[in-house]
PyMOL Python script that loads the backbone (N, CA, C, O; Angstrom):
from pymol import cmd

cmd.read_pdbstr("""\
ATOM      1  N   MET A   1       0.829  -1.185   0.000  1.00  0.00           N
ATOM      2  CA  MET A   1       0.000   0.000   0.000  1.00  0.00           C
ATOM      3  C   MET A   1       0.879   1.257   0.000  1.00  0.00           C
ATOM      4  O   MET A   1       0.604   2.207  -0.733  1.00  0.00           O
ATOM      5  N   LEU A   2       1.943   1.262   0.827  1.00  0.00           N
ATOM      6  CA  LEU A   2       2.818   2.430   0.866  1.00  0.00           C
ATOM      7  C   LEU A   2       3.519   2.650  -0.470  1.00  0.00           C
ATOM      8  O   LEU A   2       3.669   3.785  -0.920  1.00  0.00           O
ATOM      9  N   VAL A   3       3.942   1.572  -1.093  1.00  0.00           N
ATOM     10  CA  VAL A   3       4.614   1.689  -2.387  1.00  0.00           C
ATOM     11  C   VAL A   3       3.660   2.293  -3.411  1.00  0.00           C
ATOM     12  O   VAL A   3       4.050   3.166  -4.186  1.00  0.00           O
ATOM     13  N   ALA A   4       2.429   1.838  -3.416  1.00  0.00           N
ATOM     14  CA  ALA A   4       1.444   2.346  -4.372  1.00  0.00           C
ATOM     15  C   ALA A   4       1.136   3.821  -4.138  1.00  0.00           C
ATOM     16  O   ALA A   4       0.833   4.547  -5.085  1.00  0.00           O
ATOM     17  N   GLU A   5       1.210   4.270  -2.887  1.00  0.00           N
ATOM     18  CA  GLU A   5       0.870   5.657  -2.564  1.00  0.00           C
ATOM     19  C   GLU A   5       2.067   6.606  -2.598  1.00  0.00           C
ATOM     20  O   GLU A   5       1.894   7.817  -2.466  1.00  0.00           O
ATOM     21  N   THR A   6       3.274   6.074  -2.773  1.00  0.00           N
ATOM     22  CA  THR A   6       4.461   6.922  -2.835  1.00  0.00           C
ATOM     23  C   THR A   6       4.559   7.526  -4.227  1.00  0.00           C
ATOM     24  O   THR A   6       4.583   6.793  -5.216  1.00  0.00           O
ATOM     25  N   PRO A   7       4.615   8.864  -4.321  1.00  0.00           N
ATOM     26  CA  PRO A   7       4.699   9.499  -5.641  1.00  0.00           C
ATOM     27  C   PRO A   7       5.926   9.028  -6.425  1.00  0.00           C
ATOM     28  O   PRO A   7       6.986   8.767  -5.855  1.00  0.00           O
ATOM     29  N   VAL A   8       5.759   8.928  -7.721  1.00  0.00           N
ATOM     30  CA  VAL A   8       6.850   8.511  -8.605  1.00  0.00           C
ATOM     31  C   VAL A   8       8.014   9.486  -8.431  1.00  0.00           C
ATOM     32  O   VAL A   8       7.825  10.702  -8.378  1.00  0.00           O
ATOM     33  N   GLY A   9       9.214   8.926  -8.343  1.00  0.00           N
ATOM     34  CA  GLY A   9      10.397   9.753  -8.203  1.00  0.00           C
ATOM     35  C   GLY A   9      10.858   9.938  -6.764  1.00  0.00           C
ATOM     36  O   GLY A   9      11.955  10.442  -6.524  1.00  0.00           O
ATOM     37  N   LEU A  10      10.031   9.533  -5.807  1.00  0.00           N
ATOM     38  CA  LEU A  10      10.424   9.640  -4.401  1.00  0.00           C
ATOM     39  C   LEU A  10      10.832   8.276  -3.877  1.00  0.00           C
ATOM     40  O   LEU A  10      10.289   7.250  -4.287  1.00  0.00           O
ATOM     41  N   ASP A  11      11.795   8.276  -2.967  1.00  0.00           N
ATOM     42  CA  ASP A  11      12.189   7.036  -2.311  1.00  0.00           C
ATOM     43  C   ASP A  11      11.336   6.841  -1.064  1.00  0.00           C
ATOM     44  O   ASP A  11      10.874   7.805  -0.453  1.00  0.00           O
ATOM     45  N   LEU A  12      11.138   5.588  -0.702  1.00  0.00           N
ATOM     46  CA  LEU A  12      10.379   5.230   0.496  1.00  0.00           C
ATOM     47  C   LEU A  12      11.348   4.582   1.478  1.00  0.00           C
ATOM     48  O   LEU A  12      11.939   3.544   1.181  1.00  0.00           O
ATOM     49  N   HIS A  13      11.509   5.186   2.628  1.00  0.00           N
ATOM     50  CA  HIS A  13      12.422   4.683   3.651  1.00  0.00           C
ATOM     51  C   HIS A  13      11.601   4.110   4.796  1.00  0.00           C
ATOM     52  O   HIS A  13      10.746   4.789   5.366  1.00  0.00           O
ATOM     53  N   CYS A  14      11.870   2.853   5.125  1.00  0.00           N
ATOM     54  CA  CYS A  14      11.139   2.151   6.186  1.00  0.00           C
ATOM     55  C   CYS A  14      12.106   1.791   7.302  1.00  0.00           C
ATOM     56  O   CYS A  14      13.141   1.172   7.056  1.00  0.00           O
ATOM     57  N   ILE A  15      11.773   2.173   8.515  1.00  0.00           N
ATOM     58  CA  ILE A  15      12.589   1.825   9.669  1.00  0.00           C
ATOM     59  C   ILE A  15      11.951   0.602  10.312  1.00  0.00           C
ATOM     60  O   ILE A  15      10.787   0.630  10.711  1.00  0.00           O
ATOM     61  N   VAL A  16      12.732  -0.473  10.406  1.00  0.00           N
ATOM     62  CA  VAL A  16      12.219  -1.732  10.933  1.00  0.00           C
ATOM     63  C   VAL A  16      13.176  -2.277  11.990  1.00  0.00           C
ATOM     64  O   VAL A  16      14.351  -1.911  12.030  1.00  0.00           O
ATOM     65  N   ASP A  17      12.665  -3.140  12.826  1.00  0.00           N
ATOM     66  CA  ASP A  17      13.536  -3.777  13.810  1.00  0.00           C
ATOM     67  C   ASP A  17      14.283  -4.926  13.143  1.00  0.00           C
ATOM     68  O   ASP A  17      14.209  -5.085  11.924  1.00  0.00           O
ATOM     69  N   ASN A  18      14.990  -5.719  13.914  1.00  0.00           N
ATOM     70  CA  ASN A  18      15.833  -6.769  13.348  1.00  0.00           C
ATOM     71  C   ASN A  18      15.183  -8.144  13.344  1.00  0.00           C
ATOM     72  O   ASN A  18      15.881  -9.158  13.365  1.00  0.00           O
ATOM     73  N   LEU A  19      13.874  -8.191  13.316  1.00  0.00           N
ATOM     74  CA  LEU A  19      13.207  -9.482  13.233  1.00  0.00           C
ATOM     75  C   LEU A  19      13.593 -10.182  11.932  1.00  0.00           C
ATOM     76  O   LEU A  19      13.789  -9.537  10.902  1.00  0.00           O
ATOM     77  N   SER A  20      13.699 -11.486  11.992  1.00  0.00           N
ATOM     78  CA  SER A  20      14.067 -12.243  10.794  1.00  0.00           C
ATOM     79  C   SER A  20      13.013 -12.118   9.694  1.00  0.00           C
ATOM     80  O   SER A  20      13.299 -12.396   8.530  1.00  0.00           O
ATOM     81  N   ALA A  21      11.797 -11.700  10.055  1.00  0.00           N
ATOM     82  CA  ALA A  21      10.737 -11.530   9.058  1.00  0.00           C
ATOM     83  C   ALA A  21      11.079 -10.447   8.035  1.00  0.00           C
ATOM     84  O   ALA A  21      10.528 -10.442   6.934  1.00  0.00           O
ATOM     85  N   HIS A  22      11.987  -9.526   8.392  1.00  0.00           N
ATOM     86  CA  HIS A  22      12.354  -8.443   7.482  1.00  0.00           C
ATOM     87  C   HIS A  22      13.506  -8.813   6.556  1.00  0.00           C
ATOM     88  O   HIS A  22      13.929  -7.995   5.740  1.00  0.00           O
ATOM     89  N   THR A  23      14.017 -10.033   6.672  1.00  0.00           N
ATOM     90  CA  THR A  23      15.169 -10.427   5.854  1.00  0.00           C
ATOM     91  C   THR A  23      14.919 -11.733   5.101  1.00  0.00           C
ATOM     92  O   THR A  23      15.869 -12.422   4.730  1.00  0.00           O
ATOM     93  N   THR A  24      13.672 -12.073   4.875  1.00  0.00           N
ATOM     94  CA  THR A  24      13.341 -13.316   4.178  1.00  0.00           C
ATOM     95  C   THR A  24      13.603 -13.164   2.671  1.00  0.00           C
ATOM     96  O   THR A  24      13.705 -12.045   2.168  1.00  0.00           O
ATOM     97  N   PRO A  25      13.708 -14.275   1.965  1.00  0.00           N
ATOM     98  CA  PRO A  25      13.870 -14.197   0.505  1.00  0.00           C
ATOM     99  C   PRO A  25      12.720 -13.431  -0.169  1.00  0.00           C
ATOM    100  O   PRO A  25      12.935 -12.740  -1.164  1.00  0.00           O
ATOM    101  N   LYS A  26      11.523 -13.553   0.365  1.00  0.00           N
ATOM    102  CA  LYS A  26      10.376 -12.843  -0.219  1.00  0.00           C
ATOM    103  C   LYS A  26      10.550 -11.326  -0.085  1.00  0.00           C
ATOM    104  O   LYS A  26      10.218 -10.577  -1.004  1.00  0.00           O
ATOM    105  N   VAL A  27      11.072 -10.876   1.064  1.00  0.00           N
ATOM    106  CA  VAL A  27      11.336  -9.449   1.259  1.00  0.00           C
ATOM    107  C   VAL A  27      12.445  -8.995   0.312  1.00  0.00           C
ATOM    108  O   VAL A  27      12.339  -7.932  -0.299  1.00  0.00           O
ATOM    109  N   ALA A  28      13.505  -9.791   0.186  1.00  0.00           N
ATOM    110  CA  ALA A  28      14.601  -9.464  -0.731  1.00  0.00           C
ATOM    111  C   ALA A  28      14.096  -9.354  -2.167  1.00  0.00           C
ATOM    112  O   ALA A  28      14.510  -8.464  -2.910  1.00  0.00           O
ATOM    113  N   GLU A  29      13.207 -10.256  -2.551  1.00  0.00           N
ATOM    114  CA  GLU A  29      12.613 -10.215  -3.895  1.00  0.00           C
ATOM    115  C   GLU A  29      11.798  -8.937  -4.079  1.00  0.00           C
ATOM    116  O   GLU A  29      11.887  -8.283  -5.118  1.00  0.00           O
ATOM    117  N   PHE A  30      11.008  -8.586  -3.072  1.00  0.00           N
ATOM    118  CA  PHE A  30      10.191  -7.368  -3.124  1.00  0.00           C
ATOM    119  C   PHE A  30      11.085  -6.138  -3.261  1.00  0.00           C
ATOM    120  O   PHE A  30      10.818  -5.262  -4.084  1.00  0.00           O
ATOM    121  N   LEU A  31      12.149  -6.070  -2.453  1.00  0.00           N
ATOM    122  CA  LEU A  31      13.044  -4.917  -2.515  1.00  0.00           C
ATOM    123  C   LEU A  31      13.774  -4.856  -3.852  1.00  0.00           C
ATOM    124  O   LEU A  31      14.048  -3.767  -4.358  1.00  0.00           O
ATOM    125  N   GLY A  32      14.092  -6.014  -4.430  1.00  0.00           N
ATOM    126  CA  GLY A  32      14.716  -6.040  -5.750  1.00  0.00           C
ATOM    127  C   GLY A  32      13.798  -5.504  -6.831  1.00  0.00           C
ATOM    128  O   GLY A  32      14.248  -4.872  -7.787  1.00  0.00           O
ATOM    129  N   ALA A  33      12.515  -5.759  -6.672  1.00  0.00           N
ATOM    130  CA  ALA A  33      11.529  -5.283  -7.649  1.00  0.00           C
ATOM    131  C   ALA A  33      11.152  -3.816  -7.423  1.00  0.00           C
ATOM    132  O   ALA A  33      10.560  -3.183  -8.298  1.00  0.00           O
ATOM    133  N   HIS A  34      11.494  -3.282  -6.256  1.00  0.00           N
ATOM    134  CA  HIS A  34      11.160  -1.896  -5.903  1.00  0.00           C
ATOM    135  C   HIS A  34      12.418  -1.200  -5.375  1.00  0.00           C
ATOM    136  O   HIS A  34      12.557  -1.011  -4.166  1.00  0.00           O
ATOM    137  N   PRO A  35      13.336  -0.816  -6.272  1.00  0.00           N
ATOM    138  CA  PRO A  35      14.612  -0.246  -5.824  1.00  0.00           C
ATOM    139  C   PRO A  35      14.492   1.092  -5.100  1.00  0.00           C
ATOM    140  O   PRO A  35      15.457   1.548  -4.487  1.00  0.00           O
ATOM    141  N   HIS A  36      13.322   1.727  -5.161  1.00  0.00           N
ATOM    142  CA  HIS A  36      13.134   2.996  -4.453  1.00  0.00           C
ATOM    143  C   HIS A  36      12.699   2.786  -2.996  1.00  0.00           C
ATOM    144  O   HIS A  36      12.525   3.754  -2.255  1.00  0.00           O
ATOM    145  N   VAL A  37      12.524   1.526  -2.587  1.00  0.00           N
ATOM    146  CA  VAL A  37      12.163   1.208  -1.207  1.00  0.00           C
ATOM    147  C   VAL A  37      13.437   0.817  -0.470  1.00  0.00           C
ATOM    148  O   VAL A  37      14.184  -0.054  -0.916  1.00  0.00           O
ATOM    149  N   HIS A  38      13.675   1.467   0.653  1.00  0.00           N
ATOM    150  CA  HIS A  38      14.888   1.225   1.436  1.00  0.00           C
ATOM    151  C   HIS A  38      14.505   0.823   2.856  1.00  0.00           C
ATOM    152  O   HIS A  38      13.688   1.477   3.503  1.00  0.00           O
ATOM    153  N   MET A  39      15.106  -0.253   3.322  1.00  0.00           N
ATOM    154  CA  MET A  39      14.864  -0.727   4.684  1.00  0.00           C
ATOM    155  C   MET A  39      16.027  -0.282   5.557  1.00  0.00           C
ATOM    156  O   MET A  39      17.188  -0.488   5.205  1.00  0.00           O
ATOM    157  N   HIS A  40      15.717   0.321   6.683  1.00  0.00           N
ATOM    158  CA  HIS A  40      16.716   0.726   7.664  1.00  0.00           C
ATOM    159  C   HIS A  40      16.425  -0.051   8.938  1.00  0.00           C
ATOM    160  O   HIS A  40      15.366   0.107   9.545  1.00  0.00           O
ATOM    161  N   HIS A  41      17.364  -0.883   9.334  1.00  0.00           N
ATOM    162  CA  HIS A  41      17.181  -1.725  10.514  1.00  0.00           C
ATOM    163  C   HIS A  41      17.740  -1.031  11.749  1.00  0.00           C
ATOM    164  O   HIS A  41      18.819  -0.440  11.705  1.00  0.00           O
ATOM    165  N   THR A  42      16.996  -1.106  12.854  1.00  0.00           N
ATOM    166  CA  THR A  42      17.515  -0.563  14.100  1.00  0.00           C
ATOM    167  C   THR A  42      18.701  -1.415  14.536  1.00  0.00           C
ATOM    168  O   THR A  42      18.800  -2.572  14.128  1.00  0.00           O
ATOM    169  N   PRO A  43      19.595  -0.879  15.347  1.00  0.00           N
ATOM    170  CA  PRO A  43      20.736  -1.677  15.815  1.00  0.00           C
ATOM    171  C   PRO A  43      20.275  -2.956  16.513  1.00  0.00           C
ATOM    172  O   PRO A  43      19.208  -2.994  17.126  1.00  0.00           O
ATOM    173  N   THR A  44      21.084  -3.983  16.410  1.00  0.00           N
ATOM    174  CA  THR A  44      20.719  -5.303  16.924  1.00  0.00           C
ATOM    175  C   THR A  44      20.316  -5.276  18.390  1.00  0.00           C
ATOM    176  O   THR A  44      19.316  -5.886  18.768  1.00  0.00           O
ATOM    177  N   HIS A  45      21.066  -4.593  19.201  1.00  0.00           N
ATOM    178  CA  HIS A  45      20.770  -4.565  20.639  1.00  0.00           C
ATOM    179  C   HIS A  45      20.267  -3.182  21.033  1.00  0.00           C
ATOM    180  O   HIS A  45      20.830  -2.539  21.920  1.00  0.00           O
ATOM    181  N   ALA A  46      19.216  -2.730  20.379  1.00  0.00           N
ATOM    182  CA  ALA A  46      18.707  -1.376  20.594  1.00  0.00           C
ATOM    183  C   ALA A  46      17.412  -1.383  21.379  1.00  0.00           C
ATOM    184  O   ALA A  46      16.442  -0.738  20.982  1.00  0.00           O
ATOM    185  N   SER A  47      17.384  -2.097  22.474  1.00  0.00           N
ATOM    186  CA  SER A  47      16.127  -2.191  23.221  1.00  0.00           C
ATOM    187  C   SER A  47      15.664  -0.820  23.701  1.00  0.00           C
ATOM    188  O   SER A  47      14.463  -0.556  23.747  1.00  0.00           O
ATOM    189  N   ARG A  48      16.603   0.056  24.058  1.00  0.00           N
ATOM    190  CA  ARG A  48      16.197   1.400  24.499  1.00  0.00           C
ATOM    191  C   ARG A  48      15.617   2.193  23.344  1.00  0.00           C
ATOM    192  O   ARG A  48      14.634   2.916  23.509  1.00  0.00           O
ATOM    193  N   LEU A  49      16.226   2.058  22.176  1.00  0.00           N
ATOM    194  CA  LEU A  49      15.685   2.738  21.006  1.00  0.00           C
ATOM    195  C   LEU A  49      14.296   2.200  20.686  1.00  0.00           C
ATOM    196  O   LEU A  49      13.394   2.974  20.362  1.00  0.00           O
ATOM    197  N   ASN A  50      14.112   0.889  20.772  1.00  0.00           N
ATOM    198  CA  ASN A  50      12.797   0.300  20.538  1.00  0.00           C
ATOM    199  C   ASN A  50      11.784   0.830  21.542  1.00  0.00           C
ATOM    200  O   ASN A  50      10.632   1.074  21.185  1.00  0.00           O
ATOM    201  N   GLN A  51      12.198   1.012  22.801  1.00  0.00           N
ATOM    202  CA  GLN A  51      11.289   1.557  23.809  1.00  0.00           C
ATOM    203  C   GLN A  51      10.849   2.965  23.434  1.00  0.00           C
ATOM    204  O   GLN A  51       9.682   3.321  23.601  1.00  0.00           O
ATOM    205  N   VAL A  52      11.784   3.767  22.928  1.00  0.00           N
ATOM    206  CA  VAL A  52      11.440   5.132  22.522  1.00  0.00           C
ATOM    207  C   VAL A  52      10.434   5.099  21.381  1.00  0.00           C
ATOM    208  O   VAL A  52       9.469   5.864  21.380  1.00  0.00           O
ATOM    209  N   TRP A  53      10.658   4.204  20.394  1.00  0.00           N
ATOM    210  CA  TRP A  53       9.707   4.094  19.284  1.00  0.00           C
ATOM    211  C   TRP A  53       8.330   3.700  19.795  1.00  0.00           C
ATOM    212  O   TRP A  53       7.320   4.259  19.367  1.00  0.00           O
ATOM    213  N   VAL A  54       8.291   2.731  20.717  1.00  0.00           N
ATOM    214  CA  VAL A  54       7.005   2.294  21.263  1.00  0.00           C
ATOM    215  C   VAL A  54       6.327   3.456  21.975  1.00  0.00           C
ATOM    216  O   VAL A  54       5.125   3.665  21.813  1.00  0.00           O
ATOM    217  N   LEU A  55       7.081   4.210  22.756  1.00  0.00           N
ATOM    218  CA  LEU A  55       6.501   5.363  23.449  1.00  0.00           C
ATOM    219  C   LEU A  55       5.989   6.400  22.459  1.00  0.00           C
ATOM    220  O   LEU A  55       4.882   6.918  22.607  1.00  0.00           O
ATOM    221  N   LEU A  56       6.800   6.699  21.448  1.00  0.00           N
ATOM    222  CA  LEU A  56       6.389   7.704  20.464  1.00  0.00           C
ATOM    223  C   LEU A  56       5.113   7.284  19.735  1.00  0.00           C
ATOM    224  O   LEU A  56       4.192   8.085  19.581  1.00  0.00           O
ATOM    225  N   PHE A  57       5.061   6.028  19.286  1.00  0.00           N
ATOM    226  CA  PHE A  57       3.864   5.578  18.579  1.00  0.00           C
ATOM    227  C   PHE A  57       2.662   5.493  19.513  1.00  0.00           C
ATOM    228  O   PHE A  57       1.527   5.669  19.071  1.00  0.00           O
ATOM    229  N   SER A  58       2.893   5.230  20.780  1.00  0.00           N
ATOM    230  CA  SER A  58       1.808   5.235  21.754  1.00  0.00           C
ATOM    231  C   SER A  58       1.241   6.649  21.896  1.00  0.00           C
ATOM    232  O   SER A  58       0.025   6.839  21.946  1.00  0.00           O
ATOM    233  N   ILE A  59       2.133   7.632  21.961  1.00  0.00           N
ATOM    234  CA  ILE A  59       1.686   9.026  22.045  1.00  0.00           C
ATOM    235  C   ILE A  59       0.898   9.401  20.798  1.00  0.00           C
ATOM    236  O   ILE A  59      -0.168  10.011  20.884  1.00  0.00           O
ATOM    237  N   LEU A  60       1.432   9.029  19.637  1.00  0.00           N
ATOM    238  CA  LEU A  60       0.708   9.316  18.389  1.00  0.00           C
ATOM    239  C   LEU A  60      -0.669   8.681  18.395  1.00  0.00           C
ATOM    240  O   LEU A  60      -1.653   9.314  18.012  1.00  0.00           O
ATOM    241  N   GLU A  61      -0.742   7.428  18.830  1.00  0.00           N
ATOM    242  CA  GLU A  61      -2.033   6.738  18.846  1.00  0.00           C
ATOM    243  C   GLU A  61      -3.019   7.429  19.781  1.00  0.00           C
ATOM    244  O   GLU A  61      -4.167   7.678  19.413  1.00  0.00           O
ATOM    245  N   ARG A  62      -2.562   7.736  20.994  1.00  0.00           N
ATOM    246  CA  ARG A  62      -3.470   8.309  21.984  1.00  0.00           C
ATOM    247  C   ARG A  62      -3.890   9.730  21.657  1.00  0.00           C
ATOM    248  O   ARG A  62      -5.044  10.102  21.871  1.00  0.00           O
ATOM    249  N   ARG A  63      -2.965  10.524  21.141  1.00  0.00           N
ATOM    250  CA  ARG A  63      -3.266  11.943  20.945  1.00  0.00           C
ATOM    251  C   ARG A  63      -3.734  12.299  19.546  1.00  0.00           C
ATOM    252  O   ARG A  63      -4.441  13.289  19.361  1.00  0.00           O
ATOM    253  N   LEU A  64      -3.353  11.515  18.578  1.00  0.00           N
ATOM    254  CA  LEU A  64      -3.687  11.869  17.199  1.00  0.00           C
ATOM    255  C   LEU A  64      -4.690  10.900  16.593  1.00  0.00           C
ATOM    256  O   LEU A  64      -5.731  11.319  16.086  1.00  0.00           O
ATOM    257  N   CYS A  65      -4.387   9.614  16.642  1.00  0.00           N
ATOM    258  CA  CYS A  65      -5.231   8.634  15.959  1.00  0.00           C
ATOM    259  C   CYS A  65      -6.602   8.500  16.592  1.00  0.00           C
ATOM    260  O   CYS A  65      -7.606   8.430  15.883  1.00  0.00           O
ATOM    261  N   VAL A  66      -6.659   8.465  17.900  1.00  0.00           N
ATOM    262  CA  VAL A  66      -7.962   8.334  18.572  1.00  0.00           C
ATOM    263  C   VAL A  66      -8.830   9.546  18.256  1.00  0.00           C
ATOM    264  O   VAL A  66     -10.030   9.414  18.019  1.00  0.00           O
ATOM    265  N   ALA A  67      -8.219  10.726  18.253  1.00  0.00           N
ATOM    266  CA  ALA A  67      -8.970  11.940  17.926  1.00  0.00           C
ATOM    267  C   ALA A  67      -9.387  11.979  16.464  1.00  0.00           C
ATOM    268  O   ALA A  67     -10.362  12.642  16.112  1.00  0.00           O
ATOM    269  N   ALA A  68      -8.650  11.270  15.610  1.00  0.00           N
ATOM    270  CA  ALA A  68      -8.915  11.300  14.169  1.00  0.00           C
ATOM    271  C   ALA A  68      -9.973  10.298  13.732  1.00  0.00           C
ATOM    272  O   ALA A  68     -10.353  10.277  12.561  1.00  0.00           O
ATOM    273  N   ILE A  69     -10.451   9.476  14.641  1.00  0.00           N
ATOM    274  CA  ILE A  69     -11.425   8.446  14.264  1.00  0.00           C
ATOM    275  C   ILE A  69     -12.657   9.052  13.594  1.00  0.00           C
ATOM    276  O   ILE A  69     -13.257   8.439  12.710  1.00  0.00           O
ATOM    277  N   SER A  70     -13.026  10.255  14.021  1.00  0.00           N
ATOM    278  CA  SER A  70     -14.220  10.878  13.446  1.00  0.00           C
ATOM    279  C   SER A  70     -13.932  11.596  12.125  1.00  0.00           C
ATOM    280  O   SER A  70     -14.838  12.185  11.535  1.00  0.00           O
ATOM    281  N   THR A  71     -12.687  11.556  11.656  1.00  0.00           N
ATOM    282  CA  THR A  71     -12.348  12.200  10.392  1.00  0.00           C
ATOM    283  C   THR A  71     -12.046  11.141   9.340  1.00  0.00           C
ATOM    284  O   THR A  71     -11.702  10.012   9.689  1.00  0.00           O
ATOM    285  N   PRO A  72     -12.168  11.482   8.066  1.00  0.00           N
ATOM    286  CA  PRO A  72     -11.901  10.490   7.019  1.00  0.00           C
ATOM    287  C   PRO A  72     -10.429  10.086   7.005  1.00  0.00           C
ATOM    288  O   PRO A  72      -9.556  10.931   7.205  1.00  0.00           O
ATOM    289  N   PRO A  73     -10.142   8.796   6.769  1.00  0.00           N
ATOM    290  CA  PRO A  73      -8.748   8.322   6.753  1.00  0.00           C
ATOM    291  C   PRO A  73      -7.850   9.091   5.796  1.00  0.00           C
ATOM    292  O   PRO A  73      -6.650   9.209   6.042  1.00  0.00           O
ATOM    293  N   SER A  74      -8.404   9.614   4.717  1.00  0.00           N
ATOM    294  CA  SER A  74      -7.580  10.345   3.750  1.00  0.00           C
ATOM    295  C   SER A  74      -6.973  11.608   4.361  1.00  0.00           C
ATOM    296  O   SER A  74      -5.993  12.131   3.831  1.00  0.00           O
ATOM    297  N   SER A  75      -7.533  12.107   5.462  1.00  0.00           N
ATOM    298  CA  SER A  75      -7.002  13.319   6.098  1.00  0.00           C
ATOM    299  C   SER A  75      -5.921  13.015   7.126  1.00  0.00           C
ATOM    300  O   SER A  75      -5.259  13.938   7.601  1.00  0.00           O
ATOM    301  N   TRP A  76      -5.723  11.753   7.484  1.00  0.00           N
ATOM    302  CA  TRP A  76      -4.768  11.395   8.542  1.00  0.00           C
ATOM    303  C   TRP A  76      -3.328  11.756   8.222  1.00  0.00           C
ATOM    304  O   TRP A  76      -2.650  12.318   9.083  1.00  0.00           O
ATOM    305  N   PRO A  77      -2.816  11.455   7.004  1.00  0.00           N
ATOM    306  CA  PRO A  77      -1.409  11.827   6.736  1.00  0.00           C
ATOM    307  C   PRO A  77      -1.168  13.329   6.870  1.00  0.00           C
ATOM    308  O   PRO A  77      -0.108  13.742   7.341  1.00  0.00           O
ATOM    309  N   ASN A  78      -2.128  14.144   6.467  1.00  0.00           N
ATOM    310  CA  ASN A  78      -1.965  15.597   6.567  1.00  0.00           C
ATOM    311  C   ASN A  78      -2.005  16.066   8.009  1.00  0.00           C
ATOM    312  O   ASN A  78      -1.452  17.120   8.323  1.00  0.00           O
ATOM    313  N   ALA A  79      -2.642  15.316   8.893  1.00  0.00           N
ATOM    314  CA  ALA A  79      -2.732  15.702  10.302  1.00  0.00           C
ATOM    315  C   ALA A  79      -1.475  15.332  11.066  1.00  0.00           C
ATOM    316  O   ALA A  79      -1.154  15.976  12.064  1.00  0.00           O
ATOM    317  N   SER A  80      -0.757  14.310  10.623  1.00  0.00           N
ATOM    318  CA  SER A  80       0.385  13.839  11.401  1.00  0.00           C
ATOM    319  C   SER A  80       1.557  14.812  11.371  1.00  0.00           C
ATOM    320  O   SER A  80       2.204  15.003  12.401  1.00  0.00           O
ATOM    321  N   SER A  81       1.854  15.427  10.245  1.00  0.00           N
ATOM    322  CA  SER A  81       3.009  16.332  10.173  1.00  0.00           C
ATOM    323  C   SER A  81       2.874  17.534  11.110  1.00  0.00           C
ATOM    324  O   SER A  81       3.808  17.810  11.864  1.00  0.00           O
ATOM    325  N   PRO A  82       1.751  18.260  11.096  1.00  0.00           N
ATOM    326  CA  PRO A  82       1.622  19.368  12.055  1.00  0.00           C
ATOM    327  C   PRO A  82       1.671  18.894  13.509  1.00  0.00           C
ATOM    328  O   PRO A  82       2.240  19.569  14.367  1.00  0.00           O
ATOM    329  N   PHE A  83       1.076  17.738  13.781  1.00  0.00           N
ATOM    330  CA  PHE A  83       1.107  17.207  15.147  1.00  0.00           C
ATOM    331  C   PHE A  83       2.539  16.935  15.581  1.00  0.00           C
ATOM    332  O   PHE A  83       2.938  17.322  16.679  1.00  0.00           O
ATOM    333  N   ILE A  84       3.321  16.270  14.725  1.00  0.00           N
ATOM    334  CA  ILE A  84       4.702  15.929  15.074  1.00  0.00           C
ATOM    335  C   ILE A  84       5.549  17.191  15.228  1.00  0.00           C
ATOM    336  O   ILE A  84       6.371  17.272  16.141  1.00  0.00           O
ATOM    337  N   LYS A  85       5.361  18.172  14.351  1.00  0.00           N
ATOM    338  CA  LYS A  85       6.113  19.426  14.471  1.00  0.00           C
ATOM    339  C   LYS A  85       5.799  20.117  15.792  1.00  0.00           C
ATOM    340  O   LYS A  85       6.705  20.595  16.474  1.00  0.00           O
ATOM    341  N   ASP A  86       4.527  20.171  16.152  1.00  0.00           N
ATOM    342  CA  ASP A  86       4.131  20.791  17.413  1.00  0.00           C
ATOM    343  C   ASP A  86       4.655  19.994  18.602  1.00  0.00           C
ATOM    344  O   ASP A  86       5.139  20.569  19.576  1.00  0.00           O
ATOM    345  N   TYR A  87       4.556  18.670  18.519  1.00  0.00           N
ATOM    346  CA  TYR A  87       5.043  17.822  19.603  1.00  0.00           C
ATOM    347  C   TYR A  87       6.554  18.001  19.783  1.00  0.00           C
ATOM    348  O   TYR A  87       7.026  18.121  20.914  1.00  0.00           O
ATOM    349  N   ASN A  88       7.312  18.019  18.696  1.00  0.00           N
ATOM    350  CA  ASN A  88       8.763  18.174  18.781  1.00  0.00           C
ATOM    351  C   ASN A  88       9.155  19.524  19.359  1.00  0.00           C
ATOM    352  O   ASN A  88      10.181  19.634  20.031  1.00  0.00           O
ATOM    353  N   ARG A  89       8.361  20.544  19.109  1.00  0.00           N
ATOM    354  CA  ARG A  89       8.646  21.876  19.627  1.00  0.00           C
ATOM    355  C   ARG A  89       8.581  21.871  21.157  1.00  0.00           C
ATOM    356  O   ARG A  89       9.335  22.593  21.809  1.00  0.00           O
ATOM    357  N   ARG A  90       7.687  21.062  21.732  1.00  0.00           N
ATOM    358  CA  ARG A  90       7.486  21.028  23.180  1.00  0.00           C
ATOM    359  C   ARG A  90       8.081  19.787  23.842  1.00  0.00           C
ATOM    360  O   ARG A  90       7.956  19.619  25.055  1.00  0.00           O
ATOM    361  N   ALA A  91       8.717  18.928  23.073  1.00  0.00           N
ATOM    362  CA  ALA A  91       9.152  17.628  23.584  1.00  0.00           C
ATOM    363  C   ALA A  91      10.261  17.748  24.628  1.00  0.00           C
ATOM    364  O   ALA A  91      11.073  18.673  24.612  1.00  0.00           O
ATOM    365  N   ALA A  92      10.258  16.784  25.520  1.00  0.00           N
ATOM    366  CA  ALA A  92      11.318  16.659  26.525  1.00  0.00           C
ATOM    367  C   ALA A  92      11.854  15.235  26.433  1.00  0.00           C
ATOM    368  O   ALA A  92      11.159  14.347  25.939  1.00  0.00           O
ATOM    369  N   PRO A  93      13.074  15.003  26.899  1.00  0.00           N
ATOM    370  CA  PRO A  93      13.636  13.649  26.833  1.00  0.00           C
ATOM    371  C   PRO A  93      12.767  12.640  27.576  1.00  0.00           C
ATOM    372  O   PRO A  93      12.170  12.961  28.604  1.00  0.00           O
ATOM    373  N   PHE A  94      12.702  11.416  27.046  1.00  0.00           N
ATOM    374  CA  PHE A  94      12.019  10.338  27.744  1.00  0.00           C
ATOM    375  C   PHE A  94      12.887   9.904  28.912  1.00  0.00           C
ATOM    376  O   PHE A  94      14.111   9.859  28.795  1.00  0.00           O
ATOM    377  N   ARG A  95      12.269   9.588  30.025  1.00  0.00           N
ATOM    378  CA  ARG A  95      13.018   9.103  31.204  1.00  0.00           C
ATOM    379  C   ARG A  95      12.538   7.722  31.546  1.00  0.00           C
ATOM    380  O   ARG A  95      13.026   7.118  32.502  1.00  0.00           O
TER     381      ARG A  95
END
""", "prot")
cmd.dss("prot")
cmd.show_as("cartoon", "prot")
cmd.util.cbc("prot")
cmd.orient("prot")
């Protein structure tokens, strides 16, 4: 779905963890057929980084996605950028 929605000429960068599911022959075949898709794997022992991602996506879900349920899905991508910019302006380190 993301590949189909990515405008022609733009690269798609996906950040994924190190699960073996992201390195199967089927994934390699898919990436070979879509050279504009790039997989970026988190460091092997990045449990703290994974915790930050989980926290960030939890915040997005609670503050943005739940509020967006009453709006059409097509408006969600446009809502995320302003939310993230505003959140980053006020953000503090996770403890």
